[in-house]
N, C-alpha and C positions, 0 to 999 in steps of 0.2 A: 498840485495834486488834482487829478481828474475827479469828476463826480463818481465814476465807477469805483475808483480806488478808495474814495472816501467812504462810500456805503459798504465796501467790503472790508473796512478796517476791523482787525481782530477785536478791538476794544468794544465794538458795538455788537459783535457776534451775529451779524446779519449780512448775508451775501447780497450782491447787487440786485439779483432777480427778485428776491423777497421784497426789497424796498420798492423796486419798480412795480411789483404787483400791488403793493399798498397804494402807491401814487396813482396807478390806473383806476383803482376803486375811487379814490378821491376825485379823479378827473370825471368819472361817470357821474358822480354827484354834482360836481361843478357845472357840467354841461346839461344837467337835468335830463339825462337819458333815461328812458323808461324801458321796462321789459319788452323785448322784441325790436328795440331801436338798433340801427346800425352804428357801429363805433368807428373811430378813426382807424386807418390801416396801421400795420406794424411800423411802416416807415414814418407815418405821421406821429405815432406814439413815441417813437424813438426821438424824433425831432422835438416834440413837446417836452419830453422828460430829460433831454440832453444826454442821452445814453445811446448804446449801440442797439442795432436791430437784434443781435444775438441775445442780449439781456432781455429785451422786450419779448422775444419769442419764448424764452424760458418762463417769464412772468405769465404770459398767456397760457402756457401749459398748466401752471399752478391754478390760475383762475378758472380754467376749463375743468380741471380735476375736481375743484370744490363747487362746481355748478354756478359760478357767478357770470361767466360769459360762454358763448358758443362760437366755435370757429368752423365756418363752412368753406371747404376748399373751393376756390374760384369765386366765392361770393363775399368773403370778408368776415369780420368779427361782429357779433351781436350781443347785446345784453340778454342774459338768460330770461326766457319767458315761461319757465315751468311753474305754473301757478300752484298746483297742489291743493289740498283740502282747505288750508287757511291762507292761501295766497303766498306761497313760498317766495316767489320772486319779489313780492312787496317787502317781505321781511329783509331779504338779501339786499334790497335796494338801499337800505340805510345802515346795515350792519357792516362795520369795518373790522375784520378779524384781527388787525394789528393795533386797534385803538383800545387802550386799556380801559378807558371809561366805558366804552361799548361792552367790553368783556365783563366788567363788573356789573353793569346793568343787566346783562344777560343772565348772570348768576342770580341777581335779585329776582328776575322774572322766573327763573327755574325754581327758586325757593318758594315762591307763591304757588306756582302750579303743582309742584311735586309734593308739597305738604298737603295740598288739597287732595291730590291723588292718593296719598298714603292714608289720609283720614277716611276717604270713601272706600278704599280697598279693605280696610279693617272691618267694614260692615258688609261688604259685597263679595269678597273673594270666594270663589268656589274651591273645592278640594283640588281640582286639576290646576287652577291658577296658583294656588299656594305651592303645589309641587313645582310648577314652572319657576316661581320666584326663588324657591329654595335651591333648585338645580342651578339657576343662574348665579346665585351667590356662591355656590360650590365651584362653579367654573371660574369665577373671579378669584377665589381663594387659590385654586390650583395654578392659575396664571401667575399669581404673586409668588407662590412657593417655588415654582419652577423657573421663574424669571422670564416667562413667555408673555411679552407685551401684547401680542395679538390675541392671545387667549384671555388675558385679563380684560382687555378692551371689549371683547365679544361678550364676556360674562357681565361686564358692567352695563353695556347697552341692553342686554336681555333682562337684567335685573330691573332697571329703571322703567323700561317699556312694559315689563311684566306687571309692575305695580300699577302703571297707568291703565293697562288692560283690565286689571282686577277692579279698577274704580268703576268700570262699566259706563264710562263716559267717553265717547269717541272723540269729542273735542279735546279732552285732556290728552288722549292718546296721540292725536295729531300734534298738539302743542308741545308735548314732551319730546316727540320724535324730531320736530323741527328745531327746537332749542338745542338739542344735543348735536344735530347736524351742523348748526352754526358754530357751536363750541369746537367741533372737530376741525373746522376751517382754521381756527386760531392755532390748534395743535399742528396742523399740516404746515402752516406758514411759520412755524418755529417759535411760537410764543410760549409753549409749555411742553414738558415731557408727557408721555402717555401714562406711565405709572407714577412717577414722582416719588417723593419721600413719604407720602401719605398712604401708600398702598396697604400696609399692615393695618393702619387705623381704619381704612375704608372697608377692609374685610370684616373687622369687628363691628363696624357701624352697620354694614349690610345685615349682619346677623341680628343686631338689635332691632332693625326695622322689620325684618322678617318675623321675629318673635312677636312683636306688637301687633302686626297684621294677623298672624296666626291666632293670637289670643283674642282678637276682636276688640282691641282697645284703640279707638280712633285718636284720642288725645296723645297717647304714648307713641303711636305710629307717626303722627304729624311732628311731634317733638323730635323723634329719632331722625326723621328725614331732614329737619331743619339743622340739627347738629351735624349731620353728614355733609350737607351742602356748604355750611359755614366752614367746616374744616377743609373741605375740598378747595374752597376759594382761598383760604389761608395758604394752602400748599401751592396753589397757583401763583399767589403773590410772591412766595419764597422762591419759586422756580424762576419767575421773571427777574427778580432781584439778582439771583445767581447768574443768569445769562447776561444781563445788562451790565451789572457792576462787578461780577466775578467773585461774589461772596454771598 
């Protein structure tokens, strides 16, 4: 059995290009490449990974789409150097979207920052910010009821960023945005479904978070955010188990 046949085995639910993308990320770390550094060529990557250039090319497309590398025609591949407010590239340099331990630690980080954002939002949210949070929660609910994944995801993003905005702390806004961007990388690379089995619960949890913020109750807001993220992580674990083990 060839390497490509092995990684594409149905039992693992992962096509070769996804595994190749993960291995390229590991290679970047092993070579200690920094943002802006030039990477091996597609041919060199194929040789290192023991796979075809076609598989590598598809992996490069994924990594380019999620902002981990840049492909310049005629110049080669480079580690992304988009720094952002909190050094986006530095976060991406050590986050592996297919490493479950990294994903769980990312949820742990989200729990810390978003409970703080919820607590602050309960004391600082303006009427306009409250309306934005409520509208985002409704968008998410409609996405769930109609089965529109893109609508659900848009509402979910707007909801969590709306709370961060209402905290009136720009560092929290940037941190929440970046953590969610990294989590989406795992979703794109097949680690989890977008809506999952927790959608109905998420809609109710959003409503509880909104009510606590609207009522100006910092403790209740922080607790509601913590419950929501804990349940989301549990759903994430279940989805991974279903994809990997088939149950």
